[in-house]
N, C-alpha and C positions, 0 to 999 in steps of 0.2 A: 246404781242409782245416784245421780248427783245431788249434792246438798245445795240448796238455793237460799240466798238472802233476798228478801223483797223489803224495800223500805218506801214509805210514802207519808204524806201528811193526812191527818184526820181532823174532823170538826170537834170531836169529843172523845178523848181517849177512854174514858170509863165506859161509854156506850160501845165503842169499838172492842174493848177487852171482853165485854160481857156478851157480845152478839153471837148468836148460834149460826149465823149465815156463812161464816168462814168454813165451818165443818160441813155445812150442807152442799156448798159448791166445790170444795176441795175433795171430799170423800169419793165421789164418783170418778175423779181423776187419778185416784190412787195415791194422792199426796198423804204422807205419813210424817209422824214425829214433828208436827208444827209447833213451834214455840214462839211466844210473843215477847216483844221488847218495847220499851218506851224510853225516850230520851228524857232523863231527869231534869235537864235544863230547859227543855222545850217539849212538854208533854203532847203537843200536837204532832210530833214526829215519832212514828212508830215503825216497827219492823217485825218481820217474820223470818224464822230460820226453819226450813222444811226439807224433806226428802221428796224429790219430784221424779217419777219414773219416766215422764215424757214431757219435756219442756215445750215441744211444738204443740201438744194437745192443750197445755195451759195457755199458751199464747192464742190459740184459736178460740178457746172457751172465753177468754177475756173480751172477745168481740161479740159475744152473744148477749141478748137481752137479759137472760137470767143472771149473768155475771154483773152486768151494768146495774141491775136492780139491787143485787147483793151489795155491791160497792156503795151505791147510793144510800141503802139502808144503814150500812156501817159507818157512813159519813167520810168515806175515803175520797180524797181529792184525786181523781184519775190522772190528771196531768202531772202529778208528782210521783207516780209509781216508777220505781227502778228496780230491775232484777239484776242480781249478781249470781252467776252460775260457777260452781266449783270447777276449777281448771285441773 
């Protein structure tokens, strides 16, 4: 299972950190060991380190209304999302 880093910008890091939506949408995809990170110099830049069993499933899920709603709720700026997959 590859480890993935996802980083993106958010409107409010405290809201993003406290949100339950991440677990709600990642759980059914089998994503585990998700850890959150915040840039101390720019707290609107955040990241996740997580184990992802099926990256194709994650990319497909990101196109669904459920994922879009979760990202909107979390204050994620979708155009800033970048995935780095363990090589």
